[in-house]
C-alpha positions in Angstrom: 96.6 1.0 61.3 97.0 -2.7 61.8 93.9 -4.7 60.6 93.4 -8.4 61.2 90.3 -10.1 59.8 88.5 -6.8 59.3 89.0 -5.8 62.9 91.1 -2.8 63.9 93.8 -4.1 66.3 96.0 -1.0 66.6 95.8 2.6 65.7 99.3 4.2 66.2 99.5 7.9 67.2 101.6 10.0 64.9 102.5 13.3 66.6 104.6 14.7 63.7 104.9 14.2 60.0 107.3 11.4 58.8 110.6 12.6 57.5 112.2 11.2 54.4 115.7 10.1 55.4 116.7 7.6 52.7 115.9 7.1 49.0 116.5 4.2 46.6 116.4 4.3 42.8 117.2 6.5 39.8 115.2 6.1 36.6 117.7 7.7 34.4 115.2 8.7 31.8 116.3 12.3 31.5 119.8 13.1 30.0 122.0 15.5 32.0 120.7 14.5 35.4 123.6 12.4 36.8 127.0 13.8 37.8 130.0 12.8 39.9 131.0 15.3 42.5 134.8 16.0 42.8 134.9 15.3 46.5 138.4 14.1 47.4 138.6 10.4 48.3 134.9 9.9 47.8 132.6 8.5 45.1 129.8 11.0 45.6 127.2 11.4 42.9 124.5 14.0 42.4 121.1 13.0 40.9 117.4 13.8 41.2 114.4 11.9 42.2 111.3 13.9 41.3 111.6 17.3 43.0 114.4 16.2 45.4 118.1 16.5 44.7 120.3 13.8 46.2 124.0 13.7 47.1 124.9 10.0 47.6 128.0 8.0 48.3 128.3 5.0 46.0 130.3 3.1 48.6 127.8 3.6 51.4 124.1 3.8 50.3 123.1 5.2 53.7 125.3 8.3 53.2 122.8 10.5 51.6 121.8 14.2 51.7 118.4 15.1 50.3 118.1 18.7 49.1 114.5 20.1 48.9 113.5 23.4 47.4 112.2 22.7 43.9 108.6 23.2 43.0 108.8 21.1 39.8 110.5 18.0 38.6 114.3 18.3 38.3 115.4 18.0 34.7 119.2 18.8 34.8 122.1 19.0 37.2 125.5 20.6 37.0 128.6 20.6 39.3 131.3 23.2 39.2 134.9 22.1 38.7 136.0 22.5 42.3 132.7 21.1 43.6 131.8 24.3 45.5 128.6 24.8 43.6 125.8 22.4 42.5 123.1 23.5 40.2 119.7 21.9 39.4 117.1 23.0 36.9 113.4 22.2 36.9 110.3 21.9 34.8 107.0 22.8 36.3 103.5 22.6 34.7 102.2 25.5 36.7 105.0 28.1 36.4 108.2 28.8 34.4 111.2 26.7 35.3 114.0 27.9 37.5 117.5 26.9 38.5 118.6 26.3 42.1 122.3 26.8 43.0 123.5 25.0 46.1 126.5 25.5 48.3 127.9 22.0 48.6 129.7 22.6 51.9 126.6 23.9 53.8 124.0 22.1 51.6 122.2 25.5 51.5 120.3 26.9 48.4 122.0 30.2 47.8 120.4 31.3 44.5 117.0 30.8 42.8 117.5 31.8 39.2 114.3 32.7 37.3 114.3 33.7 33.7 113.3 30.8 31.4 109.8 30.8 30.1 109.6 27.0 29.9 111.5 24.0 31.5 115.2 24.2 32.1 117.1 21.6 30.0 120.7 22.2 30.9 123.0 24.0 33.4 126.7 24.2 33.3 129.4 26.2 35.3 132.2 28.2 33.6 135.8 26.9 34.1 136.5 29.7 36.6 133.1 29.2 38.3 132.3 32.8 37.8 129.2 32.1 35.6 126.5 29.6 35.2 125.0 28.9 31.8 121.5 27.5 31.5 119.4 26.5 28.5 115.7 25.9 28.2 112.6 24.9 26.2 112.2 28.5 25.3 115.3 28.3 23.2 117.3 30.6 25.3 120.9 30.4 26.6 121.1 32.4 29.8 124.3 33.5 31.7 124.0 34.0 35.5 126.6 35.8 37.7 127.6 33.5 40.5 128.7 36.5 42.7 125.3 38.1 42.7 122.9 35.5 41.4 121.7 38.0 38.8 120.9 37.3 35.1 123.8 38.9 33.2 122.8 38.1 29.6 120.9 35.8 27.3 120.0 35.0 23.8 116.5 35.5 22.4 113.8 32.9 22.3 114.4 30.4 19.5 112.9 27.0 18.5 111.0 26.8 21.8 109.6 30.4 21.5 106.2 30.5 23.0 106.8 27.4 25.1 104.8 28.1 28.2 105.2 26.6 31.6 103.1 23.6 30.7 105.0 22.7 27.5 107.0 19.5 27.1 110.5 20.5 28.1 112.2 18.2 25.6 110.0 18.9 22.6 112.1 21.9 21.5 114.5 24.6 22.6 118.1 24.5 23.5 118.9 21.0 24.7 122.4 21.4 26.1 125.1 24.0 26.6 128.7 23.4 27.5 131.6 25.8 28.2 134.7 25.9 26.0 138.0 27.7 26.5 138.8 31.1 28.0 140.9 33.8 26.4 142.6 37.0 27.7 143.2 35.4 31.1 145.6 38.1 32.0 142.8 40.7 32.1 140.0 41.2 34.6 137.4 40.2 32.1 138.3 37.1 30.1 136.5 36.1 26.9 134.5 32.8 27.1 133.3 30.5 24.4 130.4 28.0 24.7 128.7 25.5 22.5 124.9 25.1 22.5 122.8 22.3 20.9 119.4 22.5 19.5 117.4 19.7 17.9 118.8 20.2 14.4 121.5 22.8 14.9 124.7 23.5 16.9 125.8 27.1 17.7 128.9 28.6 19.1 128.3 31.3 21.8 130.8 34.0 22.7 130.5 35.7 26.1 132.7 38.7 26.3 132.9 42.2 27.7 131.7 45.0 25.4 133.6 48.3 26.0 130.7 50.2 24.3 128.1 49.1 26.7 130.5 48.4 29.6 128.8 45.0 30.1 129.2 41.4 29.1 127.2 40.4 26.0 126.3 37.0 24.5 126.4 36.4 20.7 125.8 33.2 18.7 127.5 31.8 15.6 125.7 29.0 13.6 127.9 26.0 13.0 128.1 24.2 9.6 126.0 21.1 9.3 127.1 17.7 7.9 123.5 17.2 6.7 120.2 16.5 8.4 121.0 15.6 12.0 119.0 15.5 15.3 121.5 16.4 17.9 121.2 14.8 21.4 124.3 15.7 23.5 127.6 17.5 23.4 130.9 17.8 25.3 134.1 19.7 24.8 137.0 17.7 23.3 139.4 20.5 24.1 139.0 24.3 24.7 138.5 24.9 20.9 136.5 21.8 19.7 133.1 20.4 20.6 132.0 16.8 20.1 128.3 16.4 19.3 126.2 13.2 19.3 123.2 12.6 17.2 120.4 10.1 16.6 122.1 9.2 13.3 124.8 7.4 15.3 127.8 9.6 14.6 129.8 12.1 16.4 130.6 15.5 14.8 133.7 17.4 15.8 133.0 21.1 15.5 135.6 23.9 15.7 134.3 26.7 17.8 134.6 29.0 14.8 131.7 27.0 13.4 133.5 24.7 11.0 133.2 20.9 10.9 136.5 19.1 11.7 135.3 15.5 11.1 132.4 13.1 11.5 133.0 9.8 13.4 130.6 6.9 12.9 129.9 5.2 16.2 126.5 3.5 16.7 122.8 4.1 16.3 121.2 6.8 18.4 123.8 8.3 20.7 122.3 9.6 23.9 125.3 10.6 26.0 129.1 11.1 25.8 132.0 12.0 27.9 135.6 13.0 26.9 138.4 11.1 28.7 141.2 13.0 26.9 141.8 14.7 23.5 141.8 11.4 21.7 139.6 9.1 23.9 135.8 9.3 24.1 133.1 7.2 25.8 129.6 7.2 24.3 126.3 5.7 25.4 123.5 4.7 23.0 119.8 4.0 23.1 120.3 0.3 22.6 122.5 -0.1 25.7 125.9 0.1 24.2 128.8 1.8 26.0 131.7 2.4 23.6 135.2 3.7 24.1 136.4 5.4 20.9 140.0 6.5 20.3 141.8 8.3 17.5 142.7 11.7 16.1 141.8 13.9 13.2 139.8 11.7 10.8 141.0 8.3 12.1 138.9 6.9 14.9 138.0 3.4 16.0 136.2 1.6 18.8 138.6 -0.1 21.1 136.3 -1.4 23.8 132.5 -1.8 24.3 130.0 -3.2 26.8 126.3 -3.7 26.8 123.8 -2.8 29.6 120.1 -3.1 29.9 118.3 0.0 28.6 119.5 3.2 27.0 122.6 4.9 28.3 121.2 8.4 29.0 124.0 9.7 31.4 127.8 9.4 31.6 130.0 11.1 34.1 133.6 10.9 35.1 134.8 10.4 38.7 137.4 12.8 40.1 140.0 10.0 40.6 
């Protein structure tokens, strides 16, 4: 309505609900919610705003696709290597969290994956795009079959055990999970390794076919600890090593057998990291630092850094 000096001048007629066609803004408060999509010759990014998932072109702010299906706030996103699949996990106060899997070409939601008792904190596709791993506030790591959309295996509830639908999704549980290398590629059923991060512990996961049960099974191996650490993020340095950031301000390089390779001092309170190559890393910190660190074995140094306003909660590499 248009009101002038307390008098109603015009009352427009609305015959249909207004449709949301364009969105601005991304608060960046939640880690793991921003990812580049490997679309050729494009700078497309994937990120959430509330319950909506957006596909947006950095070069043209009007080129947006808004995907709607979530009942709760989106808490993590994942994109498969080829870009075929996009996944988004949620946290809802009224019901357990779920993961939506989207077909990027058709923009259709093809799977709704329900299995976590609390909010979903992380989702990641395997290198061959056959599986999706998710982790949640219930402490579980779950593996989903991308051919059927069925739950194929999971660990038991851990730190977040008992975390109901209304629990704080970041207070406990498995905060992130990333895929490592694949073995036995010449067979129909390769062996996969993953790395999972809890608040104060890192674990290696093995996903392999068990001849006795004629099904895939998921097992976990606790990693050694360099001392008391609160782990915040992780990324694979190569198929057999995982880099893990912590609030202590150092990166720990774990071998997927569970042993510590080295510890790299970087800066206070690491919130995000991305691996450029086997000897080049970029990290983001809570005090707004973005640092490029290079080296090998136990010799690493910062070669470049920049400062931004606010904590750097998300880092993602473009396809180019």
